[in-house]
C-alpha positions in Angstrom: -33.2 -44.9 36.2 -30.6 -42.9 38.5 -28.7 -41.7 35.3 -31.8 -40.5 33.5 -32.8 -38.4 36.3 -29.7 -36.9 36.3 -29.6 -36.2 32.7 -33.2 -34.6 33.2 -32.0 -32.6 36.2 -29.0 -31.2 34.4 -31.1 -30.6 31.1 -33.7 -28.4 33.3 -30.8 -26.5 35.0 -29.3 -25.9 31.6 -32.5 -24.4 30.3 -33.1 -22.6 33.2 -29.8 -20.7 32.9 -30.4 -20.3 29.2 -33.7 -18.8 29.8 -32.4 -16.3 32.6 -29.4 -15.3 30.3 -31.7 -14.2 27.5 -33.9 -11.7 30.0 -31.7 -8.8 29.8 -30.9 -7.8 26.1 -29.2 -4.6 27.5 -26.2 -6.6 29.1 -23.5 -8.1 27.1 -22.9 -11.0 29.5 -20.0 -12.2 31.5 -16.3 -11.1 30.2 -14.2 -14.1 31.0 -11.1 -12.4 29.8 -11.7 -8.6 30.4 -8.1 -7.7 29.4 -9.1 -9.0 25.9 -11.8 -6.6 25.7 -10.7 -3.5 27.4 -6.9 -2.6 26.8 -5.0 -1.6 30.0 -3.5 1.2 27.5 -5.8 4.2 26.6 -6.9 3.8 23.1 -8.1 6.8 21.0 -11.3 5.2 19.8 -12.5 3.8 23.0 -13.8 5.4 26.1 -14.5 2.8 28.8 -12.6 4.4 31.5 -11.8 7.9 32.4 -8.3 9.0 31.4 -6.4 10.8 34.0 -3.8 12.4 31.6 -5.9 14.2 29.0 -8.3 17.0 29.5 -11.9 16.3 30.3 -10.9 12.5 30.9 -11.0 11.7 27.1 -8.8 9.5 25.2 -9.2 11.2 22.1 -7.5 14.5 21.9 -9.0 17.8 20.5 -7.7 18.7 17.0 -4.9 21.1 16.8 -5.9 24.8 16.3 -6.2 25.5 12.5 -7.0 21.9 11.9 -8.9 21.5 8.3 -11.0 18.5 7.8 -9.7 16.4 5.1 -12.4 17.2 2.3 -12.4 20.9 3.2 -9.5 21.9 0.8 -8.3 25.6 0.9 -9.7 26.7 -2.3 -8.5 30.4 -2.3 -5.2 30.7 -3.5 -3.1 33.7 -4.8 -2.3 33.9 -8.5 1.1 34.9 -10.3 -0.5 38.6 -11.1 -1.5 39.0 -7.2 -5.0 38.3 -7.6 -6.9 35.7 -5.5 -8.7 32.8 -7.0 -11.8 31.5 -5.4 -13.0 28.4 -6.7 -14.5 25.3 -4.7 -12.6 22.7 -6.7 -15.0 20.1 -5.0 -17.0 18.4 -7.6 -19.9 16.1 -7.1 -18.4 13.3 -9.2 -18.2 9.6 -8.9 -15.7 7.1 -10.5 -18.3 6.6 -13.3 -18.5 10.2 -14.4 -15.6 10.0 -16.5 -17.4 11.5 -19.7 -19.1 14.1 -17.8 -15.9 15.3 -16.3 -14.1 15.3 -19.7 -17.0 17.5 -21.4 -17.4 20.0 -18.4 -14.7 20.3 -16.0 -12.5 23.4 -17.0 -9.2 24.0 -15.3 -9.9 26.9 -12.8 -6.3 27.7 -12.3 -5.2 29.8 -15.3 -2.0 28.7 -17.1 1.2 30.4 -16.2 4.7 29.1 -16.2 4.8 29.1 -12.4 1.6 27.0 -12.4 3.1 24.6 -14.9 6.5 24.4 -13.1 4.6 23.4 -9.8 2.7 21.0 -11.8 6.1 19.4 -13.1 7.3 19.3 -9.7 4.1 17.5 -8.5 4.2 15.2 -11.5 7.8 14.1 -10.6 6.8 13.4 -7.2 3.5 11.7 -8.0 3.4 10.2 -11.5 7.0 9.9 -13.1 7.7 6.6 -11.4 4.9 4.9 -13.8 4.4 7.5 -16.6 8.1 8.6 -17.2 9.8 11.9 -17.2 8.3 12.7 -20.6 4.9 11.0 -20.2 5.8 8.2 -22.6 4.7 5.5 -20.2 8.3 4.3 -19.7 8.8 5.0 -15.9 10.8 2.4 -13.5 7.3 1.0 -12.3 6.0 0.4 -15.8 8.9 -1.9 -16.8 7.0 -4.4 -14.4 3.5 -2.8 -14.4 2.5 -3.1 -18.0 -0.2 -1.1 -19.9 1.2 2.6 -18.8 0.0 4.6 -21.7 1.9 7.5 -23.6 0.5 11.0 -23.2 1.4 11.8 -26.8 -0.2 8.8 -28.3 -3.4 9.1 -30.7 -5.6 7.8 -28.0 -4.6 10.3 -25.2 -3.1 13.5 -27.0 -6.4 15.0 -27.4 -8.1 14.2 -23.9 -9.3 17.3 -22.1 -8.2 18.5 -18.9 -11.3 17.5 -17.2 -10.7 13.9 -18.4 -7.0 14.1 -16.8 -8.4 15.6 -13.5 -10.9 12.7 -13.2 -8.5 10.0 -13.9 -5.9 11.5 -11.3 -9.0 11.7 -8.8 -10.6 8.1 -9.2 -8.0 6.2 -11.3 -8.5 4.2 -14.4 -7.8 0.9 -15.7 -4.7 -0.3 -13.8 -4.0 3.1 -12.5 -5.1 3.9 -9.0 -6.9 6.8 -7.7 -4.5 9.7 -6.3 -7.2 11.7 -4.5 -5.7 10.8 -1.2 -2.1 11.9 -2.1 -3.0 15.5 -4.1 -5.4 18.1 -3.3 -7.6 19.4 -6.3 -5.3 22.4 -6.5 -2.5 20.2 -6.9 -4.2 17.9 -9.5 -5.1 20.9 -11.7 -1.5 22.2 -11.5 -0.6 18.6 -12.7 -3.2 18.8 -15.5 -1.3 21.7 -16.8 1.7 19.9 -17.1 0.4 16.7 -18.4 -1.2 18.8 -21.2 2.5 19.9 -21.9 3.5 16.4 -22.2 0.4 15.5 -24.6 2.2 17.9 -27.1 5.3 15.6 -27.0 7.6 18.4 -26.0 
């Protein structure tokens, strides 16, 4: 009888605690190990206490003057003849818009030896390890990572610059997207060089 009474009493206490703890939905409850929730070090993405080192007590710092948001590329650039080309070069495309890009996108950077030479350097930095120095799909990575195509093959020798630009941006098949590595301007310069490689030269 005494045990049943103790168990009933304990059950009532636990029920009361549970009901009280559910009253205030704004509070997260007790922190049993606050050092696990709130780092002693200042963390950039949190602001649970004032920072005595940075301006305004903030953990995050103000961007450096002149910082450009990642998606807002510099889209005005000087051409070889001294004229300035203004083109947004930011397209409302998705990874599923390859056919549209192939039919509609036109390289906004006029061909010149200088543009193609810059494209070659960018190609060597970003593409050659898979596609090879002449675009034959025989780069060092391709030895292990099979399926890298030859630009001069029947399937690829006639694809448009818009197609190439889209593939650089979003990837295709086993190729991963390279939008985070090369800006739109750089992609179009790579397109100029890849179109040279399509000729098998």
